[in-house]
C-alpha positions in Angstrom: -21.4 6.6 4.2 -20.9 3.1 5.8 -19.7 1.6 2.5 -17.3 4.4 2.3 -16.0 4.1 5.9 -15.6 0.2 5.4 -13.5 1.0 2.0 -11.4 3.2 3.5 -10.7 1.0 6.5 -10.6 -2.5 5.1 -7.1 -2.4 3.6 -5.7 -1.0 6.7 -7.2 -4.1 8.4 -5.4 -6.3 6.4 -2.3 -5.0 6.9 -2.6 -5.0 10.6 -3.9 -8.5 10.6 -0.6 -9.4 8.4 1.7 -7.6 11.0 0.0 -9.7 13.8 1.7 -12.8 12.3 5.1 -11.6 14.2 3.4 -13.2 17.5 3.0 -16.5 16.0 5.7 -17.4 13.7 9.5 -17.6 13.9 11.7 -14.6 13.9 12.5 -15.1 10.1 9.9 -16.1 7.3 11.0 -18.8 5.1 12.2 -17.7 1.5 9.8 -20.2 -0.1 6.5 -18.5 1.8 8.1 -14.8 1.2 8.2 -15.7 -2.4 4.7 -17.0 -3.0 3.4 -14.1 -0.8 5.3 -11.7 -3.1 3.9 -13.1 -6.0 0.5 -13.1 -4.8 0.7 -9.5 -3.8 1.8 -8.9 -7.5 -1.1 -10.5 -8.8 -3.6 -8.9 -7.0 -2.1 -5.3 -7.9 -1.8 -6.1 -11.6 -5.5 -7.5 -11.8 -6.7 -4.5 -9.8 -4.8 -2.1 -12.1 -6.5 -3.4 -15.2 -10.0 -4.3 -14.1 -10.7 -1.8 -11.6 -8.5 1.3 -12.7 -7.4 1.2 -16.3 -10.7 -0.4 -18.0 -12.8 2.3 -15.9 -10.6 5.0 -17.0 -11.1 4.1 -20.8 -14.9 3.5 -20.3 -15.3 6.9 -18.6 -14.7 8.8 -21.7 -17.7 7.3 -23.5 -18.0 10.3 -25.8 -14.8 9.8 -27.8 -13.5 7.2 -29.9 -10.0 5.9 -30.9 -7.1 7.5 -29.9 -9.0 10.2 -28.0 -10.9 7.5 -25.6 -7.7 6.0 -24.6 -5.5 9.0 -24.4 -6.5 9.9 -20.8 -5.8 6.2 -19.6 -2.5 6.6 -21.4 -1.4 9.9 -19.9 -2.4 9.3 -16.4 -0.7 5.8 -16.6 2.5 7.3 -17.7 2.1 10.2 -15.1 1.5 7.7 -12.3 4.9 5.7 -13.1 6.9 8.9 -13.3 5.5 10.0 -10.1 6.7 6.9 -8.2 10.0 7.0 -10.0 10.4 10.6 -8.4 9.3 9.6 -5.1 11.7 6.6 -5.4 14.6 8.7 -6.2 14.0 11.7 -3.6 13.4 9.1 -0.5 15.9 7.2 1.2 14.5 3.8 1.3 15.7 0.0 1.7 14.0 -2.6 -0.1 13.6 -6.2 1.6 16.7 -8.4 1.1 18.8 -5.6 -0.1 21.6 -4.6 1.8 22.1 -1.1 -0.2 19.5 1.6 0.4 18.5 3.6 -2.6 17.5 7.4 -2.8 19.9 10.1 -1.3 22.5 9.4 1.5 20.7 9.2 4.8 21.7 8.3 8.5 18.5 6.8 8.9 18.2 3.4 10.5 17.7 0.2 8.4 14.4 -0.1 10.0 13.3 3.4 9.1 14.5 3.3 5.6 12.7 -0.3 5.3 9.4 1.5 6.7 9.7 4.4 4.1 10.0 1.7 1.4 6.7 0.2 2.5 5.1 3.6 2.5 6.2 4.2 -1.0 4.6 1.0 -2.0 1.3 1.5 0.2 0.7 5.0 -1.2 -0.5 4.1 -4.8 -2.7 1.2 -3.0 -4.4 4.2 -1.0 -4.5 6.4 -4.1 -6.4 3.3 -5.9 -9.0 2.8 -3.3 -9.8 6.5 -3.0 -10.0 7.3 -6.8 -12.3 4.1 -7.1 -14.2 5.2 -4.1 -14.5 8.5 -5.2 -15.7 7.8 -8.7 -18.4 5.6 -7.3 -19.5 8.4 -5.0 -19.7 10.6 -8.0 -21.3 7.9 -10.3 -18.8 8.0 -12.8 -17.3 5.3 -15.2 -20.1 3.0 -14.1 -18.2 2.1 -10.8 -20.6 1.2 -7.9 -19.9 1.2 -4.3 -19.7 -2.9 -4.7 -17.0 -2.6 -7.2 -15.1 -0.1 -5.0 -15.4 -2.4 -2.0 -14.3 -5.2 -4.1 -11.1 -3.1 -4.8 -10.6 -2.6 -1.0 -11.1 -6.3 -0.3 -8.6 -7.4 -2.9 -5.9 -4.6 -1.5 -6.8 -5.9 1.9 -6.2 -9.6 0.9 -2.8 -8.5 -0.6 -1.9 -6.5 2.5 -2.1 -9.5 5.0 0.9 -11.1 3.4 2.7 -7.7 2.9 2.3 -6.9 6.6 3.8 -10.0 7.3 6.6 -9.4 5.1 7.3 -6.2 6.5 7.1 -7.0 10.3 9.1 -10.1 10.1 12.3 -8.7 8.7 11.9 -5.8 11.3 11.6 -8.4 14.2 14.7 -10.3 12.8 16.5 -6.9 12.9 16.5 -7.0 16.6 13.1 -5.1 17.6 10.4 -6.5 19.7 7.5 -8.6 18.6 5.2 -5.5 19.8 7.7 -2.8 18.1 7.7 -5.0 15.0 3.8 -5.3 14.8 3.2 -1.7 15.4 5.9 -0.6 12.6 4.2 -3.0 10.2 0.8 -1.9 11.1 1.5 1.6 10.9 3.2 1.1 7.6 -0.4 1.0 6.3 -1.8 4.2 7.6 -0.7 5.9 4.6 -3.4 4.1 2.7 -6.7 5.5 4.2 -5.0 9.0 4.3 -4.0 8.9 0.8 -7.5 7.5 -0.2 -9.3 10.3 1.6 -7.1 12.9 -0.1 -7.7 11.4 -3.6 -11.6 11.1 -2.9 -11.7 15.0 -2.0 -10.1 15.6 -5.3 -12.0 13.2 -7.6 -15.1 15.2 -5.9 -14.1 18.5 -7.2 -12.1 17.6 -10.4 -14.5 15.0 -12.0 -13.2 15.9 -15.8 -9.9 14.5 -14.5 -11.1 11.1 -13.1 -10.0 9.0 -16.0 -6.5 10.3 -15.6 -6.6 9.6 -11.9 -7.8 6.3 -12.4 -4.9 5.6 -14.7 -2.4 7.4 -12.7 -3.2 4.9 -9.6 -2.8 2.2 -12.1 0.6 3.2 -13.4 1.7 3.7 -9.6 0.7 0.4 -8.6 2.4 -1.3 -11.4 5.6 0.8 -10.9 5.7 -0.7 -7.5 5.0 -4.3 -8.8 7.8 -4.0 -11.5 10.3 -2.2 -9.3 10.0 -4.2 -6.2 8.0 -7.1 -5.7 8.9 -8.9 -9.0 12.6 -8.6 -8.6 12.3 -9.6 -4.9 9.9 -12.6 -5.8 12.5 -13.8 -8.6 15.9 -13.8 -6.4 17.5 -16.8 -5.8 15.6 -20.0 -5.3 11.9 -21.0 -5.5 11.2 -18.2 -8.2 8.6 -20.6 -9.7 6.6 -20.7 -6.7 6.1 -16.9 -7.0 4.8 -17.3 -10.4 1.9 -19.6 -8.8 1.4 -17.0 -6.2 1.1 -14.3 -9.0 -1.9 -16.5 -10.6 -3.7 -17.2 -7.7 -3.5 -13.3 -6.9 -4.5 -12.3 -10.1 -7.4 -14.7 -10.4 -8.7 -14.0 -7.1 -8.8 -10.1 -7.6 -10.3 -10.6 -11.2 -13.0 -12.7 -9.6 -13.6 -10.2 -6.8 -14.0 -7.3 -9.2 -16.1 -9.1 -11.8 -18.1 -10.9 -9.2 -18.8 -8.0 -6.5 -18.8 -5.2 -9.5 
């Protein structure tokens, strides 16, 4: 039980730590640092999607061969991408560095729409932690509690720069440091909530676990492709985001293999 609670809370702690940077840094984060952090977060999420979600999803179906073994992973992955695409289309939100909001027209403030964009981003991360923890609890796909904690630690590590990336623009928009910290920290609350809901579903719906693992992977990769990589590639210093990606990818890969 202690391991489950830790797995749920560790990612949120990462977001809170990152959001606290608003107390120690200037009002705006330099583009160089921002691109490194965006690249790092992308690398962690891609590696987690492959090693912690897609591969276990395929291995879960050990009584089938060929296409039938990989079919649940393929269907779940596409469903996850489609789900995030739908959420992206029906929710008014604002991406970092983009002056034009996306989704339906809204009178919401820019700060609120930026927070909604981050919530969309954090939702698949919470789902990923939840489905891995839920699968570990049920003993499926050879996922241990240690492997689930490795997933939580990896998400928490990428949440640290993410928390800073959220709170700093909110501060630059004219909000106080405490308000910016609270908005950044609370943006991560969707992760443990989403994780708990997915754990409950995993416990009841064991046959669809491979679909759920791949669903979380598809949702995470959608966020990387639609949001993180474009933001990391804009303007100058795009090469440093590539370096950040490589570091994040390797770190998450090591965490999954060593702790899993």
